[in-house]
N, C-alpha and C positions, 0 to 999 in steps of 0.2 A: 325262125326265132333263135336267139342267142342262147346257147346252153350255158348252164352254170352262172346265170345272172343273179346277182344279189340286190335286194332292195333295202335301203336304209330309210326309215321314216324319222324325221326330226320333229320334235315337239317342245313347246314350253313346258317346264316342269310343274308349273302351277298356273291357275287362272288369273291370279292377281299378285302383283309385286308392289311393295311399298317402301318408302324411304322418308325420313325426316329431311326437311330442307338443310338442316345443319349437318347431315351425313355427307352432303355434297356428291354422293353417288348412289345410284340404285343398282343393285346386283340382280341381273337377269340370268336365269339358268336355262340352257337348252339341252335336251336329252336326245340321244340317238338310239333307236332300236334297230340293232343290226351291227355287224362288224365290218371294218374296212382295213385293208392293208395299205390304202392310199390316203393321203391327207385331203381334206376338203373343207369348204367353209359354207356357212349359210348367213343370210342377212336378217338382222332384226331392224324393222322399220318403225321408229317412233312416230306417232300420229297425234295431232291435236284432236281430231275427230275419231270416235270409235268406229271401226269398220262395220259393226253390226247394226248401225242405225242410231245408237245413243250418242249424244253429243258430249264430248269431253270439254273441260273448262281450263285445262292447262295450256299455256302458250309455249310454242317452240322457239326456235331461233335465239336461244340464249336468254329468254325471259324467265321461264320456269324450268326449262330443260334444254339440253343441246339436241336438236332434232336431226343430226346427221345419222345416216345409216350405220348401225353397229355390226361388226363382223365377229361371228362365233367360229373360231378356227379349230377344227377337229384334226388331231394327229392320229396315225394308225393306232387302233385299239381304244381310243377315247370313246366313252359312252355319255359323258356329261361335260359341258363347258360353261363356265361363268363369264359373263360380260358385264362391264361397268358402264352405266350411262350417267354422264354428268348432270347433276341437279343444281339449280341456282338458288342461292340463299338471298332472300330479299328482306327488307324491313317492313313489309306490308303484312298486316294481320289479315288473314283470309282463310276461308274454309279449305278443306282438303281438295286438292286439284287432281283431276282425273285425265289420263291420256290413254291411248291405245297402242298396241304393238302388233305387227304382223310379221310372220316368219316366211321368208322366200328363199329359194335356192337359185343362185346365179346359174345362167345357162351352161357355163363351162364345167359345172359340177353336177348337172342333172344326169349326165351319162359319162362315166369315167371308164375309158378303155373298152367301151362296149360290154363291160362286165359288172358295173356297179351303178345302180340308179339311186340317186338321192332325191327324196320327195318329202314335202311337208306332210306331217301326219295330221290326225284329227284335231290336235290341240295347237293349231298354228295361229291363233288369235289370243291375246292376253290383254290385261288391263294394268295400268300403273297408277299408283296413288302417291302424290307428293303431299306430305303432312306438314302443315305450317309449324315453323319453329320460332315465329316472331315473339318478341317480348310483349307480355301483357302488363299494362300498368293499371294498378288498382288504387283508387283514392280512398282515404279513410273517412272522408266526410262528403256530404252531398253538395254543400255550398262552401265557398271560400271568399274572403274579402281581401281587397288589395288597397293600399293607400299610396297616392302619389305624393312624394315628399317635395321634390323640386323638379322642374322641367326647364331645360335651357336648350336652345337650338343654335348652332353656328352655321351661318350661310355665307359662303365665300369669305371666311375669316372675320365676319362681323357678328356682333351679338345682337 
């Protein structure tokens, strides 16, 4: 067994993150429990489907959010890192969209110099909510009438 081995557990700071579409970014915070004199990073993996069995309704690939893996880079002494995930603004009025996040440690950072082990902690799954920012149009009356005054059609320059 390696003597003087330190273990750092990385966790999401909260169970649910949210952002308005108009914010264009969702801020996700990752916390580290433990101290390192070496830099390391962990991955935040956005998912359309929740990893615990519930189905999300947000779509990745730039439709509702950018589904690329996000990197939380920890420098020596860091205990918390904020990462921004791009959220897409659309003109569709829709309910709050839900996605999932998982936290993983790349293999090259799971064991640093045989003296530091980076591991996902108990809070390595989180949920994201994208809140609709669409414009809601309200009409002042139930019924409206319209009148056609004149109608003319030009086909190939002929009346």
